[in-house]
N, C-alpha and C positions, 0 to 999 in steps of 0.2 A: 503495499501498499503506499509506501513512499519510497519506489524507485516510480521512474517515469514508465509512461505509458508502453513503451515495447520493456523495459527488465523486467518491468510487476507483470507481464503476458506470458512472460518466461519463465518466471517464477512459475505461478497457477498453472500451467500449465508443465513443471514439472511433477507436483502436485496434486494432477491432476484434475483441478476444483474446472468446474463444469457456473457456474455460476455465486459470484459476490455475493452478501445481501454487505449496505451503508446504511446503518440506524442513522438523520442529517434530521435537526433541528428546522434551519430552515427560519420562514410565520413564525413557528408557531414558539422557537426562544427556548427552543428543551438542551438545555444547558449540559443530560449527561450525552451529546449526541458522541459518533465515531469522531472528529472531527475534535472538539472536549478534551477527550480522549487521544491526541493521536500520534502527542508527544511522546507516550509510555509502545507507539508499536515504535514507531521508529528506532527509543531504547531499546528493541527489543529486540530489529532487525541490525539492528546495530554491532552487537556483538555474534551476528552470523556472519550479517553482508559489512565488513572493513571498512567500508566504501562506501558509509551511509550515518552521514556524521553529524549529529543532535544539535548542530552550530551551524549547521546549512540551513534548518530554517527556523532558524528567529533573527530577524530587519532590527536591524540599532541595540541590539540584545534582547528583543523580548519577541515571543511567542506568537505570533502575526500571519490575520486571517483575512485582512483588510486588504486596500492598498501599496501598502507594505512590506505585505508578503514579500519573501527574498523569491527570486530569481524556482530555486529546488521544490521549494514549497507548494505554489502554483502551476511546477508539470509535476506534481505528483502524482499516483492514482487516487490514491485517495481526497483531495482538493479538486480533483476532473470528474471523479466521480461526485461527488456533496454540489460541489453546484454551474456542473453540466445542466443546459438550459436554465438556469437559475428566474435569469434576467424573465423570464419566459412565465411566470410564475403572475398569474390573477390574485387579487384581491377586494374587498367587497371591501376596505378600507379602504 
């Protein structure tokens, strides 16, 4: 989930995964979603894949998922799955 799409696909394929479930709070502001827990995924993945470094996901010393997010964060599979077509969501608010 912390790799770019191409690398993440290779990992998923090696694990024989057909599906990925991502819990995303979005407009509901659910704070227990996967993007909020994502740094733990990065930390765990870094123990197996040394090229994954927690510091690459911090913008200005903080964990960012907004317009100040790092290039690594913006290109990782978790971010892309969480925010895929999010700008197309319509609400009544």
